Structure formats: structure tokens, C-alpha cells
C-alpha positions, 0 to 999 in steps of 0.5 A: 475479490480482495485486491492486494497492492505491493511487492512480492518480496515485502514481509508485510505483503507476505504476511497478508498473502499468507493470511488470505491463503490460510483462510481460503480467501481469493485475492489478486496481487498488483505488483508495483515492480511489474506494473505502474499504478495510475495516480487516479488509484492513489486519489481514490485511496486518499478518499479512504485513508490519509496520505500519511498512512500511504506515504512510507517515509521509512522505506529504502526508496525514501532514503535513497531519493533523499526526500527527507531533505525536501520536507514534503507537504501532503501535495508533494507526498502525493506527487511522489507516490504517483511517480514512485510507487515503491514509496507506498506503504505496503500492502494496500488492500481493497475490499468491499469499498474499504482500503486497508494499509499495512498488515495488522492481523486483528484488523484483517480478522475483523474485515475479512472473517 
């Protein structure tokens, strides 16, 4: 089954869920606003994608926390991802030992169809 990590009202998450519905693909949503993501999950994702792909430095949360001023290295970024899940770029998709970050229709067609 496809596991989608994000928040329901995020436009990119909405596009991903719409893609899965359109193609009758079963998925499960893990909502960052409802549940807290364990840091071990982020460690597993980093085995598949770079921390730069996961860390959303364009988010409102990033700006509100004034993280740009901290000039975080990768370890610092990982620590913040563990503390504040809303800094994770969305959606994160787990499927067949793959991890995809963000919504890209071409990538989704290659991966899921």
C-alpha cells in the first residue's frame, strides 16, 4: 500500500491524493497535524533521499521559527525535522521500498502506473 505523509490542506498533498484516487490506487494518509512522526522514520527516509530534499526551507514554519538565521547544517536540519514535522517537504510517499518527496506527475506515473 502507498503511504502518504503530509497534511490534508497542503496543495501538493491534495494533488498526490487526487492522482491516487484518479488511478484507483489505495493509500493511507499520515497527517503531521494529527500524529507526530518518529525520528527513526526520518532516518529511514534519509537512506533514500537527501536531507535537502526533505527539509522545506520555503515553508511558513521555517520563516516563523527564523531558522535561516541559524544557518543549519544537515545535522541541524535533521534535528529540526524531528522536532517540527511541518518542516518536512510534502508529500513524502513510501511505496515498495521507495521514498518520493513532493508531487511530480511524471514521477508518479513512472512509479505507480
